[in-house]
MARFI-902852 format. One record per atom (N, C-alpha, C, O): x, y, z. Coordinates in pm, whole numbers, padded with zeros to 5 digits, always signed. Layout:
REM residues N
XYZ ...
This chain:
REM residues 82
-01510+08448+02181 -01426+08520+02078 -01516+08551+02005 -01622+08489+01994 -01471+08693+01923 -01574+08772+01894 -01670+08736+01758 -01635+08676+01656 -01814+08799+01795 -01869+08788+01673 -01852+08799+01538 -01881+08919+01529 -01826+08763+01420 -01821+08843+01314 -01883+08969+01297 -01992+08986+01352 -01822+09080+01218 -01919+09174+01250 -01964+09170+01096 -01917+09093+01012 -02111+09312+01062 -02196+09294+00972 -02073+09311+00819 -02117+09269+00712 -01957+09359+00820 -01909+09406+00708 -01794+09269+00697 -01763+09240+00581 -01737+09194+00797 -01671+09058+00786 -01780+08990+00712 -01732+08947+00607 -01908+08962+00722 -02010+08866+00640 -02014+08926+00526 -02019+08853+00427 -02011+09075+00505 -02012+09105+00351 -01916+09077+00256 -01928+09052+00136 -01768+09089+00367 -01701+09079+00289 -01632+08991+00210 -01572+09014+00105 -01654+08849+00293 -01667+08648+00284 -01759+08614+00180 -01750+08524+00097 -01900+08746+00203 -01996+08693+00093 -01954+08778-00102 -02014+08749-00205 -01866+08853-00090 -01878+08916-00187 -01725+08784-00264 -01689+08719-00363 -01698+08814-00151 -01544+08687-00232 -01617+08566-00278 -01598+08519-00390 -01701+08517-00192 -01745+08387-00262 -01871+08408-00359 -01947+08318-00394 -01882+08577-00406 -01916+08602-00501 -01869+08567-00613 -01921+08487-00691 -01730+08648-00629 -01654+08680-00713 -01621+08519-00747 -01634+08471-00860 -01580+08453-00640 -01493+08381-00672 -01612+08230-00798 -01574+08163-00893 -01719+08236-00744 -01811+08175-00828 -01839+08249-00952 -01884+08161-01025 -01839+08346-01012 -01852+08447-01105 -01735+08386-01176 -01782+08343-01282 -01614+08361-01172 -01504+08345-01176 -01529+08223-01241 -01513+08235-01362 -01558+08127-01212 -01534+07998-01213 -01698+07876-01198 -01717+07760-01160 -01801+08011-01262 -01886+07922-01279 -01933+07838-01237 -01962+07739-01305 -01960+07850-01103 -02024+07790-00964 -02134+07840-00904 -02151+07962-00907 -02211+07771-00850 -02316+07797-00793 -02228+07880-00600 -02125+07853-00539 -02338+07978-00577 -02285+08067-00445 -02208+07940-00378 -02087+07931-00356 -02343+07811-00343 -02309+07745-00222 -02164+07678-00298 -02079+07664-00210 -02127+07646-00396 -02071+07554-00420 -01904+07612-00372 -01823+07558-00298 -01893+07757-00456 -01794+07844-00432 -01772+07905-00274 -01663+07953-00245 -01881+07899-00178 -01801+07925-00047 -01716+07729+00017 -01611+07713+00078 -01828+07606-00038 -01735+07513-00037 -01595+07502-00106 -01503+07464-00033 -01569+07526-00227 -01437+07564-00274 -01362+07620-00189 -01246+07577-00180 -01391+07695-00132 -01313+07852-00111 -01317+07782+00050 -01288+07872+00129 -01342+07658+00119 -01391+07640+00246 -01236+07541+00267 -01158+07548+00361 -01226+07436+00120 -01156+07324+00089 -01057+07409+00051 -00990+07412+00155 -01000+07483-00029 -00875+07612-00059 -00811+07618+00092 -00694+07603+00125 -00909+07641+00161 -00845+07761+00296 -00772+07640+00380 -00660+07630+00432 -00877+07558+00372 -00799+07405+00462 -00704+07319+00410 -00634+07252+00487 -00692+07312+00280 -00553+07257+00232 -00409+07336+00276 -00304+07298+00327 -00469+07492+00221 -00361+07583+00266 -00312+07603+00409 -00203+07643+00451 -00444+07555+00484 -00379+07563+00615 -00326+07408+00690 -00298+07394+00809 -00324+07330+00615 -00253+07179+00613 -00130+07202+00560 -00042+07172+00639 -00094+07241+00464 +00043+07262+00420 +00133+07344+00500 +00256+07331+00500 +00050+07449+00587 +00120+07566+00689 +00183+07470+00757 +00306+07469+00760 +00106+07372+00825 +00123+07326+00929 +00222+07208+00893 +00316+07197+00971 +00218+07125+00799 +00317+07069+00697 +00421+07140+00743 +00468+07104+00851 +00493+07280+00657 +00598+07274+00641 +00667+07331+00821 +00784+07336+00861 +00551+07362+00882 +00655+07393+01058 +00696+07297+01118 +00788+07307+01199 +00619+07152+01083 +00680+07068+01195 +00770+06986+01045 +00811+06870+01040 +00775+07049+00980 +00908+06975+00841 +01043+07066+00920 +01156+07025+00943 +00977+07219+00953 +01128+07273+01021 +01203+07243+01139 +01323+07248+01164 +01071+07203+01225 +01079+07152+01374 +01070+07275+01461 +01134+07294+01565 +00983+07354+01406 +00941+07440+01480 +00808+07415+01604 +00776+07466+01711 +00758+07306+01516 +00677+07286+01615 +00671+07215+01713 +00736+07111+01705 +00594+07238+01841 +00577+07147+01974 +00524+07023+01930 +00594+06933+01976 +00407+06969+01841 +00304+06862+01826 +00440+06767+01695 +00463+06801+01579 +00489+06679+01752 +00553+06600+01656 +00460+06544+01540 +00362+06516+01608 +00416+06500+01374 +00372+06475+01326 +00304+06348+01385 +00357+06298+01484 +00178+06284+01326 +00139+06179+01381 +00210+06004+01315 +00231+05972+01198 +00229+05925+01437 +00233+05833+01361 +00206+05705+01375 +00135+05680+01472 +00235+05625+01316 +00117+05477+01298 +00119+05409+01464 +00213+05450+01532 +00056+05346+01508 +00000+05286+01646 +00104+05172+01654 +00099+05071+01584 +00210+05202+01756 +00332+05034+01763 +00442+05080+01671 +00501+04977+01637 +00509+05202+01604 +00557+05189+01478 +00683+05268+01551 +00781+05285+01477 +00694+05320+01695 +00823+05341+01773 +00915+05204+01880 +01032+05202+01919 +00821+05120+01897 +00813+05003+01953 +00853+04889+01821 +00772+04887+01729 +00967+04800+01809 +00977+04679+01799 +00868+04606+01853 +00804+04633+01955 +00851+04493+01761 +00729+04402+01856 +00806+04280+01893 +00869+04207+01816 +00788+04265+02053 +00876+04143+02111 +00796+04045+02157 +00677+04053+02188 +00881+03936+02162 +00782+03764+02195 +00752+03834+02328 +00826+03904+02397 +00647+03803+02344 +00589+03755+02534 +00658+03659+02603 +00659+03541+02568 +00736+03715+02729 +00822+03613+02790 +00695+03513+02870 +00579+03536+02904 +00760+03426+02876 +00703+03294+02969 +00685+03323+03127 +00624+03260+03213 +00726+03386+03130 +00760+03422+03335 +00677+03575+03365 +00660+03639+03469 +00651+03592+03273 +00596+03768+03321 +00428+03737+03409 +00326+03667+03403 +00496+03846+03487 +00386+03856+03652 +00268+03854+03600 +00186+03797+03673 +00220+03899+03490 +00062+03910+03496 -00002+03791+03409 -00116+03780+03366 +00104+03707+03399 +00088+03518+03374 +00067+03436+03465 +00020+03324+03452 +00109+03503+03588 +00152+03403+03733 +00003+03400+03729 -00082+03479+03687 -00002+03248+03803 -00110+03214+03877 -00117+03163+04033 -00013+03105+04067 -00197+03171+04115 -00197+03120+04291 -00165+02965+04231 -00151+02870+04309 
Protein backbone atom coordinates (compact mmCIF):
# COMPACT_ATOMS: atom_id res chain seq x y z
CA UNK A 1 0.00 0.00 0.00
CA UNK A 2 1.31 3.43 -0.92
CA UNK A 3 2.44 5.81 1.78
CA UNK A 4 0.06 8.75 2.27
CA UNK A 5 1.22 11.93 0.62
CA UNK A 6 1.99 15.16 2.44
CA UNK A 7 -1.24 16.63 1.05
CA UNK A 8 -3.27 13.77 2.55
CA UNK A 9 -1.58 14.25 5.93
CA UNK A 10 -2.28 17.99 5.87
CA UNK A 11 -5.89 17.35 4.81
CA UNK A 12 -6.41 14.98 7.78
CA UNK A 13 -4.75 17.50 10.11
CA UNK A 14 -7.01 20.30 8.90
CA UNK A 15 -10.07 18.09 9.34
CA UNK A 16 -9.02 17.25 12.91
CA UNK A 17 -8.20 20.89 13.65
CA UNK A 18 -11.60 22.11 12.44
CA UNK A 19 -13.36 19.33 14.36
CA UNK A 20 -11.44 20.31 17.50
CA UNK A 21 -12.43 23.96 17.16
CA UNK A 22 -16.10 23.12 16.53
CA UNK A 23 -16.34 20.75 19.51
CA UNK A 24 -13.95 22.59 21.85
CA UNK A 25 -11.52 19.64 22.08
CA UNK A 26 -7.79 19.25 21.98
CA UNK A 27 -6.29 18.13 18.70
CA UNK A 28 -5.48 14.68 20.07
CA UNK A 29 -9.01 14.21 21.43
CA UNK A 30 -10.45 15.34 18.10
CA UNK A 31 -8.35 12.76 16.26
CA UNK A 32 -9.58 10.06 18.65
CA UNK A 33 -13.19 11.17 18.19
CA UNK A 34 -12.85 11.18 14.39
CA UNK A 35 -11.31 7.69 14.47
CA UNK A 36 -14.09 6.41 16.74
CA UNK A 37 -16.76 7.91 14.46
CA UNK A 38 -15.19 6.37 11.35
CA UNK A 39 -14.97 3.01 13.12
CA UNK A 40 -18.63 3.21 14.16
CA UNK A 41 -19.69 4.08 10.61
CA UNK A 42 -17.64 1.18 9.19
CA UNK A 43 -19.28 -1.25 11.66
CA UNK A 44 -22.72 0.06 10.68
CA UNK A 45 -21.92 -0.41 6.97
CA UNK A 46 -20.68 -3.95 7.61
CA UNK A 47 -23.80 -4.77 9.62
CA UNK A 48 -26.00 -3.41 6.82
CA UNK A 49 -24.20 -5.54 4.22
CA UNK A 50 -24.48 -8.63 6.42
CA UNK A 51 -28.20 -8.02 6.96
CA UNK A 52 -28.92 -7.70 3.24
CA UNK A 53 -27.10 -10.95 2.39
CA UNK A 54 -24.41 -9.56 0.05
CA UNK A 55 -21.59 -10.51 2.38
CA UNK A 56 -19.77 -13.82 2.09
CA UNK A 57 -18.99 -13.81 5.80
CA UNK A 58 -21.78 -14.80 8.12
CA UNK A 59 -22.35 -12.78 11.26
CA UNK A 60 -20.53 -14.23 14.24
CA UNK A 61 -22.51 -16.78 16.23
CA UNK A 62 -22.08 -17.96 19.77
CA UNK A 63 -19.89 -21.03 20.18
CA UNK A 64 -21.98 -24.17 20.01
CA UNK A 65 -25.12 -22.28 19.03
CA UNK A 66 -25.52 -24.25 15.80
CA UNK A 67 -25.55 -27.68 17.49
CA UNK A 68 -27.89 -28.72 20.28
CA UNK A 69 -26.31 -30.36 23.30
CA UNK A 70 -26.45 -34.18 23.17
CA UNK A 71 -25.81 -36.69 25.91
CA UNK A 72 -22.57 -38.63 25.64
CA UNK A 73 -23.29 -42.20 24.51
CA UNK A 74 -22.16 -45.03 26.74
CA UNK A 75 -20.51 -46.95 23.91
CA UNK A 76 -18.63 -44.13 22.21
CA UNK A 77 -15.45 -45.44 20.50
CA UNK A 78 -13.23 -42.96 22.27
CA UNK A 79 -14.44 -44.28 25.62
CA UNK A 80 -13.56 -47.94 24.84
CA UNK A 81 -10.73 -49.61 26.70
CA UNK A 82 -8.71 -52.73 25.95
